[in-house]
DRENLOMAR-102506 format. One record per residue (C-alpha): residue in one letter; x, y negated, z. Coordinates in pm, 1 decimal. Example, Ala and Ser with C-alpha at 12.3 -4.5 7.8 and 13.67 -1.06 7.14 Angstrom:
<rs>
['a' [1230.0 450.0 780.0]]
['s' [1367.0 106.0 714.0]]
</rs>
This chain:
<rs>
['m' [-114.3 1673.9 -1913.6]]
['s' [113.6 1851.0 -2162.8]]
['s' [28.2 2180.9 -2326.9]]
['t' [268.6 2360.9 -2091.6]]
['e' [103.6 2227.7 -1776.4]]
['q' [-182.9 2436.4 -1646.6]]
['p' [-458.4 2275.2 -1441.1]]
['q' [-539.1 2432.8 -1108.4]]
['t' [-826.1 2679.8 -1109.6]]
['p' [-1109.2 2688.1 -855.9]]
['s' [-1022.6 2855.8 -528.7]]
['t' [-1173.1 2919.6 -190.2]]
['p' [-893.3 2811.1 41.9]]
['t' [-894.7 2879.5 413.1]]
['r' [-665.5 2582.3 462.0]]
['p' [-796.3 2224.5 444.1]]
['r' [-798.2 2115.5 81.7]]
['v' [-621.9 1784.9 23.9]]
['l' [-689.6 1580.1 -287.8]]
['v' [-369.4 1382.5 -348.2]]
['l' [-489.7 1082.1 -548.7]]
['f' [-253.4 842.6 -726.9]]
['g' [-188.0 621.8 -1028.8]]
['g' [-468.8 372.3 -1080.0]]
['r' [-543.3 53.4 -1268.0]]
['s' [-313.7 -190.7 -1087.2]]
['s' [32.8 -311.2 -1186.9]]
['e' [166.8 -82.1 -912.2]]
['h' [63.5 232.2 -1103.3]]
['a' [420.0 365.4 -1134.4]]
['i' [499.7 306.2 -766.9]]
['s' [188.9 503.3 -674.7]]
['c' [309.4 790.7 -893.4]]
['a' [652.9 785.6 -729.9]]
['t' [493.1 793.6 -384.8]]
['a' [279.2 1090.4 -490.2]]
['g' [583.0 1280.1 -615.7]]
['a' [746.9 1251.7 -275.7]]
['v' [428.1 1358.0 -96.9]]
['l' [377.5 1659.9 -325.1]]
['r' [732.2 1769.4 -247.5]]
['a' [696.1 1734.9 129.3]]
['v' [339.9 1839.5 215.0]]
['d' [322.9 2170.0 405.6]]
['r' [168.3 2418.2 162.3]]
['e' [120.3 2673.2 439.6]]
['r' [-109.5 2430.2 621.9]]
['y' [-282.5 2260.6 327.8]]
['d' [-419.2 2353.9 -12.1]]
['v' [-318.0 2068.5 -245.4]]
['l' [-498.4 1937.3 -552.5]]
['p' [-319.9 1648.0 -730.8]]
['i' [-549.1 1412.9 -920.9]]
['g' [-422.2 1116.8 -1120.9]]
['i' [-604.6 799.9 -1223.6]]
['t' [-495.6 664.5 -1560.8]]
['p' [-426.7 292.1 -1613.7]]
['r' [-776.8 271.9 -1768.0]]
['g' [-939.4 436.1 -1465.3]]
['r' [-995.8 795.5 -1583.3]]
['w' [-962.5 1064.0 -1312.9]]
['v' [-776.1 1373.4 -1441.9]]
['r' [-607.8 1685.4 -1308.8]]
['v' [-230.0 1654.3 -1330.1]]
['a' [82.4 1863.7 -1282.0]]
['d' [168.2 1959.5 -924.9]]
['d' [532.5 1878.6 -1002.0]]
['p' [716.7 1625.1 -783.5]]
['d' [986.8 1566.6 -1046.8]]
['r' [723.2 1465.5 -1303.8]]
['w' [632.3 1161.2 -1091.9]]
['a' [977.7 1035.7 -991.7]]
['i' [1137.7 711.9 -1109.1]]
['v' [1451.2 826.3 -1293.7]]
['d' [1703.4 593.8 -1461.4]]
['g' [1449.4 312.4 -1463.6]]
['r' [1179.9 526.1 -1630.7]]
['l' [845.1 452.8 -1470.1]]
['p' [602.3 746.8 -1452.7]]
['e' [243.9 715.7 -1573.9]]
['v' [-72.2 926.6 -1552.1]]
['e' [-178.5 1018.4 -1905.0]]
['a' [-536.9 1069.1 -2017.5]]
['t' [-673.1 1415.5 -2097.6]]
['p' [-1009.1 1519.0 -2251.5]]
['e' [-1147.5 1612.4 -1910.3]]
['q' [-1264.8 1389.0 -1628.9]]
['v' [-1277.4 1474.1 -1258.7]]
['l' [-1599.7 1379.5 -1078.6]]
['l' [-1631.7 1314.4 -704.7]]
['p' [-1923.3 1457.7 -505.1]]
['q' [-2238.7 1276.5 -608.3]]
['e' [-2424.6 1277.1 -276.2]]
['a' [-2359.4 1274.1 96.1]]
['g' [-2309.6 1620.1 239.8]]
['s' [-2152.4 1764.5 -75.8]]
['r' [-1776.0 1813.8 -101.5]]
['e' [-1780.5 1976.8 -445.4]]
['l' [-1550.1 1844.1 -715.6]]
['r' [-1642.7 1891.1 -1080.3]]
['v' [-1467.4 1855.9 -1414.9]]
['l' [-1651.2 1711.0 -1713.5]]
['e' [-1537.1 1744.8 -2074.2]]
['a' [-1719.8 1608.9 -2377.5]]
['g' [-1962.1 1862.6 -2521.5]]
['s' [-1943.7 2095.5 -2221.1]]
['p' [-2136.4 2118.6 -1893.6]]
['a' [-1963.4 2007.0 -1576.2]]
['t' [-1753.4 2280.7 -1413.0]]
['a' [-1702.7 2310.8 -1036.8]]
['i' [-1340.6 2323.9 -919.3]]
['g' [-1401.1 2371.6 -548.3]]
['e' [-1455.9 2155.1 -244.4]]
['v' [-1230.9 1886.5 -100.3]]
['d' [-1183.9 1833.7 273.2]]
['v' [-983.5 1512.3 271.2]]
['v' [-849.2 1264.9 17.1]]
['l' [-497.7 1126.4 48.3]]
['p' [-523.4 803.2 -156.2]]
['l' [-173.4 692.1 -254.1]]
['l' [-283.1 399.5 -467.9]]
['h' [-125.8 57.3 -429.6]]
['g' [-280.3 -274.6 -525.3]]
['p' [-626.7 -363.3 -661.5]]
['f' [-876.2 -86.8 -748.6]]
['g' [-725.5 150.7 -494.4]]
['e' [-582.6 -18.6 -188.2]]
['d' [-835.2 -302.7 -172.0]]
['g' [-1146.3 -124.7 -40.8]]
['t' [-1297.4 -38.0 -380.7]]
['l' [-1186.2 326.6 -371.2]]
['q' [-1257.8 348.5 0.2]]
['g' [-1615.7 235.2 -65.9]]
['m' [-1660.2 508.8 -325.3]]
['l' [-1537.7 771.2 -79.6]]
['e' [-1761.3 633.4 195.1]]
['l' [-2065.6 660.8 -33.9]]
['a' [-1986.0 1027.6 -89.0]]
['d' [-1913.1 1093.4 282.2]]
['v' [-1565.4 1219.7 190.6]]
['r' [-1294.6 1188.3 455.8]]
['y' [-977.8 1007.4 354.9]]
['v' [-645.4 895.0 496.2]]
['g' [-597.0 532.5 588.0]]
['a' [-784.3 207.2 628.5]]
['g' [-1156.4 171.0 565.4]]
['v' [-1334.5 -70.1 331.7]]
['l' [-1303.6 -388.6 537.4]]
['a' [-945.0 -342.1 655.5]]
['s' [-834.0 -245.3 305.1]]
['a' [-997.7 -551.1 149.7]]
['v' [-866.4 -793.7 410.6]]
['g' [-518.6 -642.3 403.4]]
['m' [-505.1 -668.4 24.3]]
['d' [-609.2 -1034.3 7.1]]
['k' [-325.7 -1244.3 151.1]]
['h' [-555.5 -1545.9 192.5]]
['f' [-825.0 -1374.1 400.4]]
['m' [-563.5 -1164.8 581.0]]
['k' [-398.6 -1482.8 711.6]]
['v' [-737.2 -1630.2 806.3]]
['a' [-832.6 -1313.8 998.1]]
['l' [-498.1 -1288.6 1176.9]]
['a' [-494.7 -1655.4 1272.2]]
['g' [-850.0 -1614.9 1403.2]]
['a' [-726.6 -1331.3 1624.5]]
['g' [-459.1 -1556.2 1769.6]]
['l' [-167.0 -1408.4 1576.9]]
['p' [105.7 -1638.1 1441.8]]
['v' [107.5 -1683.0 1061.4]]
['g' [303.8 -1923.9 845.6]]
['p' [160.9 -2228.0 661.7]]
['f' [8.3 -2158.8 319.0]]
['v' [-210.2 -2299.5 41.6]]
['t' [-454.8 -2095.8 -167.5]]
['l' [-515.3 -2172.2 -536.3]]
['r' [-803.6 -2036.9 -742.3]]
['g' [-836.9 -2046.7 -1120.0]]
['d' [-731.6 -2385.0 -1254.9]]
['d' [-715.9 -2571.3 -919.9]]
['l' [-372.0 -2700.8 -1006.9]]
['a' [-494.7 -2854.5 -1333.9]]
['q' [-822.0 -2996.3 -1196.9]]
['d' [-674.7 -3170.7 -892.3]]
['r' [-306.9 -3190.2 -973.3]]
['d' [-215.1 -3471.0 -732.2]]
['g' [-419.9 -3336.4 -442.3]]
['v' [-297.5 -2977.9 -478.7]]
['r' [63.3 -3085.1 -522.2]]
['a' [39.6 -3301.3 -209.4]]
['r' [-88.6 -3005.3 -5.9]]
['i' [188.0 -2784.6 -141.2]]
['a' [457.0 -3050.4 -86.6]]
['a' [362.7 -3053.1 282.3]]
['l' [480.6 -2690.7 303.1]]
['g' [839.6 -2793.5 223.7]]
['l' [1094.0 -2585.4 33.1]]
['p' [1156.4 -2309.3 -46.9]]
['l' [811.0 -2179.7 -142.6]]
['f' [694.0 -1830.1 -225.8]]
['v' [421.2 -1814.7 -490.0]]
['k' [234.1 -1484.0 -486.6]]
['p' [-66.2 -1311.4 -643.7]]
['a' [-315.1 -1310.0 -355.4]]
['r' [-410.5 -946.5 -413.9]]
['g' [-87.0 -786.7 -530.0]]
['g' [197.7 -583.9 -388.3]]
['s' [544.6 -439.9 -452.3]]
['s' [665.5 -801.2 -499.8]]
['i' [521.1 -799.9 -853.0]]
['g' [449.2 -1151.4 -981.4]]
['i' [619.7 -1327.9 -687.8]]
['t' [848.2 -1627.0 -745.7]]
['r' [1074.1 -1804.9 -499.7]]
['v' [1053.3 -2176.9 -576.4]]
['v' [1332.1 -2413.3 -472.7]]
['d' [1248.4 -2695.4 -718.2]]
['p' [898.0 -2850.3 -736.9]]
['a' [935.4 -2865.0 -1115.3]]
['a' [920.4 -2483.6 -1122.1]]
['l' [583.4 -2465.9 -944.9]]
['d' [362.8 -2454.6 -1255.0]]
['a' [558.9 -2167.9 -1407.5]]
['a' [552.0 -1978.3 -1077.2]]
['v' [173.2 -2015.4 -1050.9]]
['a' [134.0 -1898.8 -1411.9]]
['t' [348.9 -1592.4 -1338.2]]
['a' [137.8 -1504.1 -1034.0]]
['q' [-185.2 -1555.4 -1228.4]]
['e' [-76.4 -1296.9 -1482.8]]
['h' [-166.6 -1051.1 -1205.8]]
['d' [-440.0 -1232.6 -1010.4]]
['p' [-631.2 -1558.1 -1074.2]]
['k' [-613.1 -1623.7 -700.5]]
['v' [-268.2 -1734.1 -579.6]]
['v' [-117.5 -1794.1 -237.1]]
['v' [166.4 -2044.7 -195.5]]
['e' [355.6 -1981.4 127.4]]
['a' [606.8 -2194.0 314.0]]
['g' [946.0 -2030.1 343.1]]
['i' [1007.6 -1914.3 701.8]]
['v' [1360.0 -1936.5 838.5]]
['g' [1419.5 -1602.3 1001.8]]
['r' [1503.0 -1235.4 959.3]]
['e' [1259.8 -1014.0 766.8]]
['i' [1158.0 -732.6 1000.1]]
['e' [912.3 -450.1 937.4]]
['c' [728.4 -222.3 1177.6]]
['a' [531.3 94.4 1102.0]]
['v' [199.0 147.9 1278.4]]
['l' [18.1 480.1 1313.0]]
['g' [-337.6 529.4 1434.9]]
['g' [-390.7 663.0 1785.9]]
['r' [-528.9 1008.7 1862.8]]
['g' [-840.3 1064.6 2068.7]]
['g' [-927.7 698.4 2107.3]]
['a' [-577.4 589.8 2210.5]]
['r' [-429.6 261.1 2086.2]]
['p' [-223.2 260.8 1765.2]]
['r' [144.5 348.7 1791.4]]
['a' [433.4 131.6 1669.5]]
['s' [765.8 260.4 1540.8]]
['l' [1105.9 112.2 1599.3]]
['p' [1134.3 -188.6 1366.3]]
['g' [1354.4 -198.9 1058.2]]
['e' [1525.6 -476.7 864.6]]
['i' [1585.4 -532.9 494.7]]
['v' [1880.1 -745.2 385.4]]
['v' [1920.9 -833.6 16.4]]
['t' [2297.4 -823.7 -41.3]]
['d' [2292.3 -914.4 -412.1]]
['g' [2229.8 -1286.9 -449.7]]
['s' [2098.8 -1242.9 -803.3]]
['h' [1764.0 -1126.8 -660.8]]
['g' [1698.8 -1421.4 -428.3]]
['f' [1453.3 -1211.3 -224.6]]
['y' [1331.8 -850.3 -190.8]]
['d' [1173.8 -837.1 -537.6]]
['f' [1049.2 -542.0 -747.2]]
['e' [1389.7 -467.3 -900.6]]
['a' [1563.6 -472.3 -562.1]]
['k' [1296.9 -243.7 -415.3]]
['y' [1282.6 21.3 -684.0]]
['l' [1548.7 -19.0 -953.0]]
['d' [1862.6 -156.4 -785.2]]
['e' [1925.7 34.4 -462.0]]
['a' [2277.3 -111.3 -429.1]]
['a' [2129.4 -460.1 -396.2]]
['v' [1973.4 -403.3 -53.4]]
['q' [2074.3 -285.4 287.9]]
['l' [1805.7 -106.2 487.4]]
['s' [1872.3 -103.0 858.8]]
['c' [1663.4 100.5 1100.4]]
['p' [1636.9 47.8 1384.3]]
['a' [1691.7 -325.1 1338.9]]
['d' [1966.6 -480.4 1546.5]]
['l' [1744.7 -680.9 1780.0]]
['p' [1737.6 -737.3 2157.5]]
['a' [1505.6 -501.6 2344.6]]
['d' [1263.0 -780.3 2435.8]]
['v' [1233.3 -891.1 2071.5]]
['i' [1174.1 -531.2 1960.1]]
['a' [891.9 -510.7 2214.3]]
['r' [739.5 -834.5 2079.9]]
['v' [759.6 -710.3 1720.9]]
['q' [587.6 -385.2 1817.7]]
['d' [317.6 -570.2 2012.9]]
['v' [246.8 -808.2 1723.4]]
['a' [238.0 -514.9 1479.0]]
['v' [-18.7 -323.9 1685.4]]
['r' [-229.8 -636.1 1740.4]]
['t' [-221.5 -707.4 1366.1]]
['f' [-337.8 -349.9 1295.7]]
['e' [-623.3 -390.3 1543.8]]
['a' [-718.3 -740.1 1424.2]]
['v' [-833.2 -608.3 1084.9]]
['d' [-982.2 -281.9 1225.8]]
['c' [-717.8 -77.2 1044.9]]
['e' [-712.4 302.5 1059.4]]
['g' [-452.0 566.2 984.9]]
['l' [-142.2 372.7 887.1]]
['a' [-5.4 32.7 800.6]]
['r' [326.2 -145.6 771.1]]
['v' [338.2 -488.3 931.1]]
['d' [600.9 -731.2 798.6]]
['v' [711.8 -1019.0 1020.1]]
['f' [974.8 -1288.8 1044.5]]
['v' [1185.6 -1316.6 1359.1]]
['t' [1297.5 -1678.4 1389.3]]
['p' [1634.1 -1784.9 1534.8]]
['d' [1464.5 -1863.7 1868.2]]
['g' [1308.2 -1515.3 1884.3]]
['q' [952.3 -1601.7 1777.0]]
['v' [762.7 -1339.6 1574.8]]
['v' [555.6 -1465.7 1277.7]]
['v' [338.0 -1227.0 1074.8]]
['n' [405.6 -1220.3 701.4]]
['e' [153.7 -952.4 600.7]]
['i' [-1.2 -613.5 669.6]]
['n' [21.8 -341.6 405.6]]
['t' [-249.0 -77.3 453.8]]
['m' [-94.9 171.2 207.5]]
['p' [280.5 116.4 222.3]]
['g' [532.2 288.9 0.0]]
['f' [567.3 647.2 115.3]]
['t' [872.8 799.0 -49.4]]
['p' [1132.6 937.4 196.1]]
['f' [1338.5 624.0 123.3]]
['s' [1053.0 381.7 190.0]]
['m' [1066.0 181.6 508.8]]
['y' [741.6 316.2 656.9]]
['p' [852.2 681.8 683.4]]
['r' [1211.9 581.3 755.0]]
['m' [1104.7 382.6 1059.0]]
['w' [906.5 679.2 1190.1]]
['q' [1201.5 909.4 1116.7]]
['q' [1417.2 688.7 1339.1]]
['s' [1138.3 693.0 1597.4]]
['g' [1134.9 1073.4 1613.3]]
['l' [869.2 1170.9 1358.3]]
['a' [1003.3 1343.5 1045.3]]
['y' [853.2 1279.7 700.4]]
['a' [660.4 1608.3 673.6]]
['d' [536.3 1574.3 1032.4]]
['l' [421.6 1218.7 960.9]]
['l' [222.9 1343.1 661.3]]
['d' [64.1 1610.9 877.5]]
['e' [-26.6 1355.8 1144.4]]
['l' [-196.8 1130.7 890.0]]
['l' [-397.1 1417.6 744.5]]
['q' [-501.7 1534.3 1091.0]]
['l' [-611.0 1181.2 1185.6]]
['a' [-827.3 1170.2 872.6]]
['l' [-976.6 1515.8 927.2]]
['e' [-1070.9 1424.9 1284.6]]
['r' [-1229.4 1093.4 1183.8]]
['p' [-1610.0 1096.7 1148.8]]
['t' [-1772.3 988.1 824.9]]
['g' [-2025.6 705.7 809.6]]
['l' [-2030.2 397.8 1032.6]]
['r' [-1770.9 407.4 1309.7]]
</rs>
């Protein structure tokens, strides 16, 4: 926080107090900040009292500027939460909603209660169940998936196992841990060769296409695995699926109703230099992609995509929101690629865009998510 930015002072709001939490320790820190900037701009301040809290790349919780422009990606500049002398502390026991600020040499100072946390963190140490477990221990309500769904959704290996176990179609894959490739080179390469080409080599617990390589030559496999392991020692090697990449947004149901699915959308990479929808195409080169929503699909295929998306959401006991990515093959089959339990949430991200095209505007979608979280009981459910 700069010297010109003033932290928020304690208040006694009559509106629900929302802790907007972002940043974090993962390689998706900047994307989390950009998502938070969009949310801070759009959240209804007449309905909610907002407290933005950032997590630095080293894991320190700090009060930050309530300034959407501060957290935007501009001209390739990636925003980052900077450390300050103070540290924000969550409630320390069930039944307390009091936040405190601790600074070296001074007693902890209360800064008011929090009613619900909106965790906008992507990747490990935020989207993977670790943060959700901390909030569960404190009995603090929060938006989105719980511990189990977050962990399963983050780990592409166990996600595929869970979805296949629920009878959902997933593509062939091989999981590598540590130095599997070096210890059993012939055996591992034989298993991977059976997948065919092209291959997609991914960090098992990553997102935003960071660390992913499209492999079209077996000689490039070692380098692709090394790139993925820069972000996660566990790697998933997936068979390339011939088909269109389709996404569908899912929103939790109200009052015990089933989850709701949006109209699906499609992403087409128009610049061949990217090869696939990688980090640069997603966030730094908007001209390289064409985002189409609703996707140009027959009505019966749209219905199948929506059904698979809802069943995927239910298969991992998801709550709140998720984006389900699928492939639609030339013969109309729907194959699940992955579920993302905290998708990108800028107004230009596919999740809110799909709901916009389905009749739910960005600010209204935010309100719906916060209301779902406020209505959700704490503890086992």
